[in-house]
mmCIF file of the N, C-alpha and C atoms, coordinates in Angstrom:
data_MODEL
# 
_entry.id   MODEL 
# 
loop_
_atom_site.group_PDB 
_atom_site.id 
_atom_site.type_symbol 
_atom_site.label_atom_id 
_atom_site.label_alt_id 
_atom_site.label_comp_id 
_atom_site.label_asym_id 
_atom_site.label_entity_id 
_atom_site.label_seq_id 
_atom_site.pdbx_PDB_ins_code 
_atom_site.Cartn_x 
_atom_site.Cartn_y 
_atom_site.Cartn_z 
_atom_site.occupancy 
_atom_site.B_iso_or_equiv 
_atom_site.pdbx_formal_charge 
_atom_site.auth_seq_id 
_atom_site.auth_comp_id 
_atom_site.auth_asym_id 
_atom_site.auth_atom_id 
_atom_site.pdbx_PDB_model_num 
ATOM 1   N N  . MET A 1 1  ? -21.401 -5.442  -1.952  1.00 0.00 ? 1  MET A N  1 
ATOM 2   C CA . MET A 1 1  ? -21.003 -6.702  -1.825  1.00 0.00 ? 1  MET A CA 1 
ATOM 3   C C  . MET A 1 1  ? -21.506 -7.256  -3.285  1.00 0.00 ? 1  MET A C  1 
ATOM 4   N N  . THR A 1 2  ? -20.627 -7.896  -4.188  1.00 0.00 ? 2  THR A N  1 
ATOM 5   C CA . THR A 1 2  ? -20.942 -8.513  -5.378  1.00 0.00 ? 2  THR A CA 1 
ATOM 6   C C  . THR A 1 2  ? -20.831 -10.073 -5.218  1.00 0.00 ? 2  THR A C  1 
ATOM 7   N N  . TRP A 1 3  ? -21.514 -10.725 -5.404  1.00 0.00 ? 3  TRP A N  1 
ATOM 8   C CA . TRP A 1 3  ? -21.532 -12.255 -5.640  1.00 0.00 ? 3  TRP A CA 1 
ATOM 9   C C  . TRP A 1 3  ? -22.248 -12.756 -6.739  1.00 0.00 ? 3  TRP A C  1 
ATOM 10  N N  . ARG A 1 4  ? -22.017 -13.880 -7.012  1.00 0.00 ? 4  ARG A N  1 
ATOM 11  C CA . ARG A 1 4  ? -22.748 -14.616 -8.228  1.00 0.00 ? 4  ARG A CA 1 
ATOM 12  C C  . ARG A 1 4  ? -23.000 -16.037 -8.063  1.00 0.00 ? 4  ARG A C  1 
ATOM 13  N N  . LEU A 1 5  ? -23.761 -16.411 -8.384  1.00 0.00 ? 5  LEU A N  1 
ATOM 14  C CA . LEU A 1 5  ? -24.175 -17.942 -8.475  1.00 0.00 ? 5  LEU A CA 1 
ATOM 15  C C  . LEU A 1 5  ? -23.375 -18.800 -9.597  1.00 0.00 ? 5  LEU A C  1 
ATOM 16  N N  . ILE A 1 6  ? -22.727 -19.630 -9.062  1.00 0.00 ? 6  ILE A N  1 
ATOM 17  C CA . ILE A 1 6  ? -21.937 -20.487 -9.888  1.00 0.00 ? 6  ILE A CA 1 
ATOM 18  C C  . ILE A 1 6  ? -22.369 -21.942 -9.989  1.00 0.00 ? 6  ILE A C  1 
ATOM 19  N N  . GLN A 1 7  ? -21.825 -22.870 -10.427 1.00 0.00 ? 7  GLN A N  1 
ATOM 20  C CA . GLN A 1 7  ? -22.256 -24.172 -10.487 1.00 0.00 ? 7  GLN A CA 1 
ATOM 21  C C  . GLN A 1 7  ? -22.538 -24.828 -9.143  1.00 0.00 ? 7  GLN A C  1 
ATOM 22  N N  . ASN A 1 8  ? -23.544 -25.737 -9.119  1.00 0.00 ? 8  ASN A N  1 
ATOM 23  C CA . ASN A 1 8  ? -23.776 -26.524 -7.985  1.00 0.00 ? 8  ASN A CA 1 
ATOM 24  C C  . ASN A 1 8  ? -24.226 -25.775 -6.707  1.00 0.00 ? 8  ASN A C  1 
ATOM 25  N N  . HIS A 1 9  ? -24.883 -24.604 -7.000  1.00 0.00 ? 9  HIS A N  1 
ATOM 26  C CA . HIS A 1 9  ? -25.424 -23.669 -6.137  1.00 0.00 ? 9  HIS A CA 1 
ATOM 27  C C  . HIS A 1 9  ? -24.326 -23.108 -5.259  1.00 0.00 ? 9  HIS A C  1 
ATOM 28  N N  . LEU A 1 10 ? -23.029 -22.752 -5.729  1.00 0.00 ? 10 LEU A N  1 
ATOM 29  C CA . LEU A 1 10 ? -21.945 -22.209 -4.935  1.00 0.00 ? 10 LEU A CA 1 
ATOM 30  C C  . LEU A 1 10 ? -22.016 -20.702 -5.072  1.00 0.00 ? 10 LEU A C  1 
ATOM 31  N N  . ILE A 1 11 ? -21.724 -19.968 -4.003  1.00 0.00 ? 11 ILE A N  1 
ATOM 32  C CA . ILE A 1 11 ? -21.624 -18.631 -4.042  1.00 0.00 ? 11 ILE A CA 1 
ATOM 33  C C  . ILE A 1 11 ? -20.262 -18.162 -4.303  1.00 0.00 ? 11 ILE A C  1 
ATOM 34  N N  . SER A 1 12 ? -19.946 -17.287 -5.483  1.00 0.00 ? 12 SER A N  1 
ATOM 35  C CA . SER A 1 12 ? -18.758 -16.926 -5.755  1.00 0.00 ? 12 SER A CA 1 
ATOM 36  C C  . SER A 1 12 ? -18.803 -15.306 -5.416  1.00 0.00 ? 12 SER A C  1 
ATOM 37  N N  . ILE A 1 13 ? -17.615 -14.962 -4.576  1.00 0.00 ? 13 ILE A N  1 
ATOM 38  C CA . ILE A 1 13 ? -17.609 -13.698 -4.037  1.00 0.00 ? 13 ILE A CA 1 
ATOM 39  C C  . ILE A 1 13 ? -16.590 -12.798 -5.051  1.00 0.00 ? 13 ILE A C  1 
ATOM 40  N N  . VAL A 1 14 ? -17.091 -11.783 -5.473  1.00 0.00 ? 14 VAL A N  1 
ATOM 41  C CA . VAL A 1 14 ? -16.427 -11.063 -6.417  1.00 0.00 ? 14 VAL A CA 1 
ATOM 42  C C  . VAL A 1 14 ? -15.765 -9.837  -5.957  1.00 0.00 ? 14 VAL A C  1 
ATOM 43  N N  . ALA A 1 15 ? -16.571 -9.218  -4.972  1.00 0.00 ? 15 ALA A N  1 
ATOM 44  C CA . ALA A 1 15 ? -16.255 -7.962  -4.385  1.00 0.00 ? 15 ALA A CA 1 
ATOM 45  C C  . ALA A 1 15 ? -16.955 -7.598  -3.335  1.00 0.00 ? 15 ALA A C  1 
ATOM 46  N N  . VAL A 1 16 ? -16.261 -6.929  -2.312  1.00 0.00 ? 16 VAL A N  1 
ATOM 47  C CA . VAL A 1 16 ? -16.855 -6.267  -1.040  1.00 0.00 ? 16 VAL A CA 1 
ATOM 48  C C  . VAL A 1 16 ? -16.370 -4.714  -1.160  1.00 0.00 ? 16 VAL A C  1 
ATOM 49  N N  . GLN A 1 17 ? -17.616 -3.996  -0.872  1.00 0.00 ? 17 GLN A N  1 
ATOM 50  C CA . GLN A 1 17 ? -17.233 -2.503  -1.094  1.00 0.00 ? 17 GLN A CA 1 
ATOM 51  C C  . GLN A 1 17 ? -17.941 -2.084  0.485   1.00 0.00 ? 17 GLN A C  1 
ATOM 52  N N  . ASN A 1 18 ? -17.464 -0.981  1.110   1.00 0.00 ? 18 ASN A N  1 
ATOM 53  C CA . ASN A 1 18 ? -17.447 -0.239  2.285   1.00 0.00 ? 18 ASN A CA 1 
ATOM 54  C C  . ASN A 1 18 ? -19.018 0.377   1.793   1.00 0.00 ? 18 ASN A C  1 
ATOM 55  N N  . ALA A 1 19 ? -19.994 -0.022  2.894   1.00 0.00 ? 19 ALA A N  1 
ATOM 56  C CA . ALA A 1 19 ? -21.375 0.550   2.396   1.00 0.00 ? 19 ALA A CA 1 
ATOM 57  C C  . ALA A 1 19 ? -21.296 2.201   2.723   1.00 0.00 ? 19 ALA A C  1 
ATOM 58  N N  . SER A 1 20 ? -20.517 2.514   3.354   1.00 0.00 ? 20 SER A N  1 
ATOM 59  C CA . SER A 1 20 ? -20.803 4.156   3.474   1.00 0.00 ? 20 SER A CA 1 
ATOM 60  C C  . SER A 1 20 ? -20.140 5.058   2.372   1.00 0.00 ? 20 SER A C  1 
ATOM 61  N N  . ASP A 1 21 ? -19.094 4.514   1.621   1.00 0.00 ? 21 ASP A N  1 
ATOM 62  C CA . ASP A 1 21 ? -18.583 5.310   0.679   1.00 0.00 ? 21 ASP A CA 1 
ATOM 63  C C  . ASP A 1 21 ? -18.263 4.565   -0.790  1.00 0.00 ? 21 ASP A C  1 
ATOM 64  N N  . ALA A 1 22 ? -18.761 3.264   -0.518  1.00 0.00 ? 22 ALA A N  1 
ATOM 65  C CA . ALA A 1 22 ? -18.429 2.170   -1.868  1.00 0.00 ? 22 ALA A CA 1 
ATOM 66  C C  . ALA A 1 22 ? -17.048 1.918   -2.256  1.00 0.00 ? 22 ALA A C  1 
ATOM 67  N N  . SER A 1 23 ? -15.907 2.359   -1.060  1.00 0.00 ? 23 SER A N  1 
ATOM 68  C CA . SER A 1 23 ? -14.640 2.149   -1.481  1.00 0.00 ? 23 SER A CA 1 
ATOM 69  C C  . SER A 1 23 ? -14.460 0.696   -1.255  1.00 0.00 ? 23 SER A C  1 
ATOM 70  N N  . PRO A 1 24 ? -13.529 0.207   -2.108  1.00 0.00 ? 24 PRO A N  1 
ATOM 71  C CA . PRO A 1 24 ? -13.223 -1.445  -2.153  1.00 0.00 ? 24 PRO A CA 1 
ATOM 72  C C  . PRO A 1 24 ? -12.579 -1.715  -0.694  1.00 0.00 ? 24 PRO A C  1 
ATOM 73  N N  . VAL A 1 25 ? -13.159 -2.945  -0.166  1.00 0.00 ? 25 VAL A N  1 
ATOM 74  C CA . VAL A 1 25 ? -12.618 -3.645  0.843   1.00 0.00 ? 25 VAL A CA 1 
ATOM 75  C C  . VAL A 1 25 ? -11.807 -4.780  0.349   1.00 0.00 ? 25 VAL A C  1 
ATOM 76  N N  . LEU A 1 26 ? -12.587 -5.726  -0.235  1.00 0.00 ? 26 LEU A N  1 
ATOM 77  C CA . LEU A 1 26 ? -11.835 -6.974  -0.860  1.00 0.00 ? 26 LEU A CA 1 
ATOM 78  C C  . LEU A 1 26 ? -12.309 -6.887  -2.349  1.00 0.00 ? 26 LEU A C  1 
ATOM 79  N N  . SER A 1 27 ? -11.291 -7.340  -3.311  1.00 0.00 ? 27 SER A N  1 
ATOM 80  C CA . SER A 1 27 ? -11.826 -7.791  -4.412  1.00 0.00 ? 27 SER A CA 1 
ATOM 81  C C  . SER A 1 27 ? -10.925 -8.888  -5.149  1.00 0.00 ? 27 SER A C  1 
ATOM 82  N N  . PHE A 1 28 ? -11.432 -9.545  -6.015  1.00 0.00 ? 28 PHE A N  1 
ATOM 83  C CA . PHE A 1 28 ? -10.869 -10.745 -6.572  1.00 0.00 ? 28 PHE A CA 1 
ATOM 84  C C  . PHE A 1 28 ? -10.966 -10.767 -8.002  1.00 0.00 ? 28 PHE A C  1 
ATOM 85  N N  . THR A 1 29 ? -9.888  -11.458 -8.749  1.00 0.00 ? 29 THR A N  1 
ATOM 86  C CA . THR A 1 29 ? -9.876  -11.372 -10.173 1.00 0.00 ? 29 THR A CA 1 
ATOM 87  C C  . THR A 1 29 ? -11.072 -12.436 -10.611 1.00 0.00 ? 29 THR A C  1 
ATOM 88  N N  . PRO A 1 30 ? -11.533 -12.106 -11.875 1.00 0.00 ? 30 PRO A N  1 
ATOM 89  C CA . PRO A 1 30 ? -12.777 -12.931 -12.264 1.00 0.00 ? 30 PRO A CA 1 
ATOM 90  C C  . PRO A 1 30 ? -12.208 -14.489 -12.187 1.00 0.00 ? 30 PRO A C  1 
ATOM 91  N N  . THR A 1 31 ? -11.167 -14.814 -12.526 1.00 0.00 ? 31 THR A N  1 
ATOM 92  C CA . THR A 1 31 ? -10.748 -16.267 -12.449 1.00 0.00 ? 31 THR A CA 1 
ATOM 93  C C  . THR A 1 31 ? -10.488 -16.964 -11.130 1.00 0.00 ? 31 THR A C  1 
ATOM 94  N N  . ALA A 1 32 ? -10.466 -16.006 -10.232 1.00 0.00 ? 32 ALA A N  1 
ATOM 95  C CA . ALA A 1 32 ? -9.931  -16.475 -8.665  1.00 0.00 ? 32 ALA A CA 1 
ATOM 96  C C  . ALA A 1 32 ? -10.898 -15.973 -7.726  1.00 0.00 ? 32 ALA A C  1 
ATOM 97  N N  . CYS A 1 33 ? -12.173 -15.927 -8.011  1.00 0.00 ? 33 CYS A N  1 
ATOM 98  C CA . CYS A 1 33 ? -13.232 -15.539 -6.884  1.00 0.00 ? 33 CYS A CA 1 
ATOM 99  C C  . CYS A 1 33 ? -13.405 -16.702 -6.149  1.00 0.00 ? 33 CYS A C  1 
ATOM 100 N N  . PRO A 1 34 ? -13.179 -16.731 -4.696  1.00 0.00 ? 34 PRO A N  1 
ATOM 101 C CA . PRO A 1 34 ? -13.611 -17.682 -3.621  1.00 0.00 ? 34 PRO A CA 1 
ATOM 102 C C  . PRO A 1 34 ? -14.902 -17.833 -3.541  1.00 0.00 ? 34 PRO A C  1 
ATOM 103 N N  . ASP A 1 35 ? -15.212 -19.093 -3.295  1.00 0.00 ? 35 ASP A N  1 
ATOM 104 C CA . ASP A 1 35 ? -16.611 -19.295 -2.934  1.00 0.00 ? 35 ASP A CA 1 
ATOM 105 C C  . ASP A 1 35 ? -17.022 -18.759 -1.514  1.00 0.00 ? 35 ASP A C  1 
ATOM 106 N N  . LEU A 1 36 ? -18.161 -18.937 -1.065  1.00 0.00 ? 36 LEU A N  1 
ATOM 107 C CA . LEU A 1 36 ? -18.385 -18.262 0.309   1.00 0.00 ? 36 LEU A CA 1 
ATOM 108 C C  . LEU A 1 36 ? -17.602 -19.184 1.462   1.00 0.00 ? 36 LEU A C  1 
ATOM 109 N N  . ALA A 1 37 ? -17.500 -20.543 1.343   1.00 0.00 ? 37 ALA A N  1 
ATOM 110 C CA . ALA A 1 37 ? -16.692 -21.120 2.341   1.00 0.00 ? 37 ALA A CA 1 
ATOM 111 C C  . ALA A 1 37 ? -15.246 -20.756 2.432   1.00 0.00 ? 37 ALA A C  1 
ATOM 112 N N  . GLN A 1 38 ? -14.536 -20.423 1.251   1.00 0.00 ? 38 GLN A N  1 
ATOM 113 C CA . GLN A 1 38 ? -13.323 -20.088 1.116   1.00 0.00 ? 38 GLN A CA 1 
ATOM 114 C C  . GLN A 1 38 ? -12.993 -18.589 1.573   1.00 0.00 ? 38 GLN A C  1 
ATOM 115 N N  . ALA A 1 39 ? -14.163 -17.863 1.176   1.00 0.00 ? 39 ALA A N  1 
ATOM 116 C CA . ALA A 1 39 ? -14.084 -16.525 1.740   1.00 0.00 ? 39 ALA A CA 1 
ATOM 117 C C  . ALA A 1 39 ? -14.068 -16.498 3.224   1.00 0.00 ? 39 ALA A C  1 
ATOM 118 N N  . ARG A 1 40 ? -14.911 -17.244 3.975   1.00 0.00 ? 40 ARG A N  1 
ATOM 119 C CA . ARG A 1 40 ? -15.048 -17.243 5.440   1.00 0.00 ? 40 ARG A CA 1 
ATOM 120 C C  . ARG A 1 40 ? -13.617 -17.575 5.733   1.00 0.00 ? 40 ARG A C  1 
ATOM 121 N N  . GLU A 1 41 ? -12.888 -18.710 5.212   1.00 0.00 ? 41 GLU A N  1 
ATOM 122 C CA . GLU A 1 41 ? -11.824 -19.036 5.790   1.00 0.00 ? 41 GLU A CA 1 
ATOM 123 C C  . GLU A 1 41 ? -10.596 -18.007 5.657   1.00 0.00 ? 41 GLU A C  1 
ATOM 124 N N  . LEU A 1 42 ? -10.652 -17.286 4.353   1.00 0.00 ? 42 LEU A N  1 
ATOM 125 C CA . LEU A 1 42 ? -9.777  -16.236 4.107   1.00 0.00 ? 42 LEU A CA 1 
ATOM 126 C C  . LEU A 1 42 ? -9.861  -14.926 4.948   1.00 0.00 ? 42 LEU A C  1 
ATOM 127 N N  . HIS A 1 43 ? -11.078 -14.758 5.471   1.00 0.00 ? 43 HIS A N  1 
ATOM 128 C CA . HIS A 1 43 ? -11.365 -13.427 6.003   1.00 0.00 ? 43 HIS A CA 1 
ATOM 129 C C  . HIS A 1 43 ? -12.284 -13.505 7.187   1.00 0.00 ? 43 HIS A C  1 
ATOM 130 N N  . PRO A 1 44 ? -12.096 -14.391 8.076   1.00 0.00 ? 44 PRO A N  1 
ATOM 131 C CA . PRO A 1 44 ? -12.998 -14.877 9.153   1.00 0.00 ? 44 PRO A CA 1 
ATOM 132 C C  . PRO A 1 44 ? -13.549 -13.616 9.986   1.00 0.00 ? 44 PRO A C  1 
ATOM 133 N N  . GLY A 1 45 ? -12.746 -12.552 9.977   1.00 0.00 ? 45 GLY A N  1 
ATOM 134 C CA . GLY A 1 45 ? -13.442 -11.226 10.703  1.00 0.00 ? 45 GLY A CA 1 
ATOM 135 C C  . GLY A 1 45 ? -14.411 -10.799 9.986   1.00 0.00 ? 45 GLY A C  1 
ATOM 136 N N  . LEU A 1 46 ? -14.936 -11.192 8.864   1.00 0.00 ? 46 LEU A N  1 
ATOM 137 C CA . LEU A 1 46 ? -16.053 -10.686 8.367   1.00 0.00 ? 46 LEU A CA 1 
ATOM 138 C C  . LEU A 1 46 ? -17.264 -11.771 8.299   1.00 0.00 ? 46 LEU A C  1 
ATOM 139 N N  . THR A 1 47 ? -17.468 -12.181 9.335   1.00 0.00 ? 47 THR A N  1 
ATOM 140 C CA . THR A 1 47 ? -18.558 -13.463 9.673   1.00 0.00 ? 47 THR A CA 1 
ATOM 141 C C  . THR A 1 47 ? -19.776 -12.793 9.459   1.00 0.00 ? 47 THR A C  1 
ATOM 142 N N  . LYS A 1 48 ? -20.216 -11.480 9.868   1.00 0.00 ? 48 LYS A N  1 
ATOM 143 C CA . LYS A 1 48 ? -21.587 -10.924 9.740   1.00 0.00 ? 48 LYS A CA 1 
ATOM 144 C C  . LYS A 1 48 ? -21.820 -10.839 8.238   1.00 0.00 ? 48 LYS A C  1 
ATOM 145 N N  . LEU A 1 49 ? -21.007 -10.339 7.630   1.00 0.00 ? 49 LEU A N  1 
ATOM 146 C CA . LEU A 1 49 ? -20.984 -9.981  6.207   1.00 0.00 ? 49 LEU A CA 1 
ATOM 147 C C  . LEU A 1 49 ? -21.371 -11.576 5.477   1.00 0.00 ? 49 LEU A C  1 
ATOM 148 N N  . TRP A 1 50 ? -20.547 -12.296 5.592   1.00 0.00 ? 50 TRP A N  1 
ATOM 149 C CA . TRP A 1 50 ? -20.548 -13.741 5.061   1.00 0.00 ? 50 TRP A CA 1 
ATOM 150 C C  . TRP A 1 50 ? -21.971 -14.209 5.496   1.00 0.00 ? 50 TRP A C  1 
ATOM 151 N N  . ASP A 1 51 ? -22.582 -13.909 6.554   1.00 0.00 ? 51 ASP A N  1 
ATOM 152 C CA . ASP A 1 51 ? -23.942 -14.469 6.975   1.00 0.00 ? 51 ASP A CA 1 
ATOM 153 C C  . ASP A 1 51 ? -24.760 -13.975 6.359   1.00 0.00 ? 51 ASP A C  1 
ATOM 154 N N  . ALA A 1 52 ? -24.694 -12.463 5.871   1.00 0.00 ? 52 ALA A N  1 
ATOM 155 C CA . ALA A 1 52 ? -25.718 -11.682 5.258   1.00 0.00 ? 52 ALA A CA 1 
ATOM 156 C C  . ALA A 1 52 ? -25.551 -12.082 3.759   1.00 0.00 ? 52 ALA A C  1 
ATOM 157 N N  . VAL A 1 53 ? -24.325 -12.475 3.308   1.00 0.00 ? 53 VAL A N  1 
ATOM 158 C CA . VAL A 1 53 ? -24.542 -13.014 2.031   1.00 0.00 ? 53 VAL A CA 1 
ATOM 159 C C  . VAL A 1 53 ? -25.230 -14.301 1.674   1.00 0.00 ? 53 VAL A C  1 
ATOM 160 N N  . ARG A 1 54 ? -25.069 -15.257 2.773   1.00 0.00 ? 54 ARG A N  1 
ATOM 161 C CA . ARG A 1 54 ? -25.776 -16.562 2.607   1.00 0.00 ? 54 ARG A CA 1 
ATOM 162 C C  . ARG A 1 54 ? -27.140 -16.287 2.681   1.00 0.00 ? 54 ARG A C  1 
ATOM 163 N N  . HIS A 1 55 ? -27.753 -15.299 3.726   1.00 0.00 ? 55 HIS A N  1 
ATOM 164 C CA . HIS A 1 55 ? -29.197 -14.951 3.712   1.00 0.00 ? 55 HIS A CA 1 
ATOM 165 C C  . HIS A 1 55 ? -29.514 -14.393 2.441   1.00 0.00 ? 55 HIS A C  1 
ATOM 166 N N  . ASP A 1 56 ? -28.919 -13.647 1.652   1.00 0.00 ? 56 ASP A N  1 
ATOM 167 C CA . ASP A 1 56 ? -29.289 -12.875 0.487   1.00 0.00 ? 56 ASP A CA 1 
ATOM 168 C C  . ASP A 1 56 ? -29.215 -13.975 -0.545  1.00 0.00 ? 56 ASP A C  1 
ATOM 169 N N  . PHE A 1 57 ? -28.433 -14.949 -0.565  1.00 0.00 ? 57 PHE A N  1 
ATOM 170 C CA . PHE A 1 57 ? -28.525 -15.843 -1.518  1.00 0.00 ? 57 PHE A CA 1 
ATOM 171 C C  . PHE A 1 57 ? -29.628 -16.860 -1.484  1.00 0.00 ? 57 PHE A C  1 
ATOM 172 N N  . TRP A 1 58 ? -29.998 -17.163 -0.154  1.00 0.00 ? 58 TRP A N  1 
ATOM 173 C CA . TRP A 1 58 ? -31.159 -18.207 0.022   1.00 0.00 ? 58 TRP A CA 1 
ATOM 174 C C  . TRP A 1 58 ? -32.409 -17.366 -0.219  1.00 0.00 ? 58 TRP A C  1 
ATOM 175 N N  . THR A 1 59 ? -32.341 -15.995 0.068   1.00 0.00 ? 59 THR A N  1 
ATOM 176 C CA . THR A 1 59 ? -33.643 -15.206 -0.391  1.00 0.00 ? 59 THR A CA 1 
ATOM 177 C C  . THR A 1 59 ? -33.966 -15.142 -1.822  1.00 0.00 ? 59 THR A C  1 
ATOM 178 N N  . THR A 1 60 ? -32.918 -15.172 -2.592  1.00 0.00 ? 60 THR A N  1 
ATOM 179 C CA . THR A 1 60 ? -32.951 -14.867 -4.039  1.00 0.00 ? 60 THR A CA 1 
ATOM 180 C C  . THR A 1 60 ? -33.182 -16.298 -4.781  1.00 0.00 ? 60 THR A C  1 
ATOM 181 N N  . LEU A 1 61 ? -32.726 -17.061 -4.122  1.00 0.00 ? 61 LEU A N  1 
ATOM 182 C CA . LEU A 1 61 ? -32.883 -18.513 -4.786  1.00 0.00 ? 61 LEU A CA 1 
ATOM 183 C C  . LEU A 1 61 ? -34.162 -19.188 -4.349  1.00 0.00 ? 61 LEU A C  1 
ATOM 184 N N  . ILE A 1 62 ? -34.667 -18.828 -3.352  1.00 0.00 ? 62 ILE A N  1 
ATOM 185 C CA . ILE A 1 62 ? -36.052 -19.251 -2.581  1.00 0.00 ? 62 ILE A CA 1 
ATOM 186 C C  . ILE A 1 62 ? -36.868 -18.165 -2.238  1.00 0.00 ? 62 ILE A C  1 
ATOM 187 N N  . PRO A 1 63 ? -37.576 -17.079 -2.820  1.00 0.00 ? 63 PRO A N  1 
ATOM 188 C CA . PRO A 1 63 ? -37.922 -15.969 -2.384  1.00 0.00 ? 63 PRO A CA 1 
ATOM 189 C C  . PRO A 1 63 ? -38.966 -16.421 -1.127  1.00 0.00 ? 63 PRO A C  1 
ATOM 190 N N  . PRO A 1 64 ? -39.467 -15.777 -0.094  1.00 0.00 ? 64 PRO A N  1 
ATOM 191 C CA . PRO A 1 64 ? -40.311 -15.876 0.755   1.00 0.00 ? 64 PRO A CA 1 
ATOM 192 C C  . PRO A 1 64 ? -41.752 -16.201 0.230   1.00 0.00 ? 64 PRO A C  1 
ATOM 193 N N  . ARG A 1 65 ? -42.614 -17.038 0.795   1.00 0.00 ? 65 ARG A N  1 
ATOM 194 C CA . ARG A 1 65 ? -43.704 -16.960 0.203   1.00 0.00 ? 65 ARG A CA 1 
ATOM 195 C C  . ARG A 1 65 ? -44.669 -15.928 0.569   1.00 0.00 ? 65 ARG A C  1 
ATOM 196 N N  . PRO A 1 66 ? -45.464 -15.183 -0.259  1.00 0.00 ? 66 PRO A N  1 
ATOM 197 C CA . PRO A 1 66 ? -46.446 -14.492 0.168   1.00 0.00 ? 66 PRO A CA 1 
ATOM 198 C C  . PRO A 1 66 ? -47.333 -14.689 1.247   1.00 0.00 ? 66 PRO A C  1 
ATOM 199 N N  . SER A 1 67 ? -47.605 -13.725 2.409   1.00 0.00 ? 67 SER A N  1 
ATOM 200 C CA . SER A 1 67 ? -48.395 -14.162 3.306   1.00 0.00 ? 67 SER A CA 1 
ATOM 201 C C  . SER A 1 67 ? -49.923 -14.101 2.970   1.00 0.00 ? 67 SER A C  1 
ATOM 202 N N  . ARG A 1 68 ? -50.616 -14.639 3.510   1.00 0.00 ? 68 ARG A N  1 
ATOM 203 C CA . ARG A 1 68 ? -52.290 -14.986 3.100   1.00 0.00 ? 68 ARG A CA 1 
ATOM 204 C C  . ARG A 1 68 ? -52.981 -13.878 4.323   1.00 0.00 ? 68 ARG A C  1 
ATOM 205 N N  . ALA A 1 69 ? -53.740 -13.143 3.515   1.00 0.00 ? 69 ALA A N  1 
ATOM 206 C CA . ALA A 1 69 ? -54.394 -12.177 4.519   1.00 0.00 ? 69 ALA A CA 1 
ATOM 207 C C  . ALA A 1 69 ? -55.826 -12.809 4.637   1.00 0.00 ? 69 ALA A C  1 
# 
């Protein structure tokens, strides 16, 4: 999965690859990458993937706080 952060904290979906062999599943032109909400609408069968992208985005944007020992 390739995504990038665009203006106003939107997630732009660039490409989706098969995890087992890296073959392309979805790809978009650089000028027509959907944001995450649009990708969900275009490909609702990939809900678990979109949820993982959202989780990855928030983990990247706001990393977990280190635990205190």
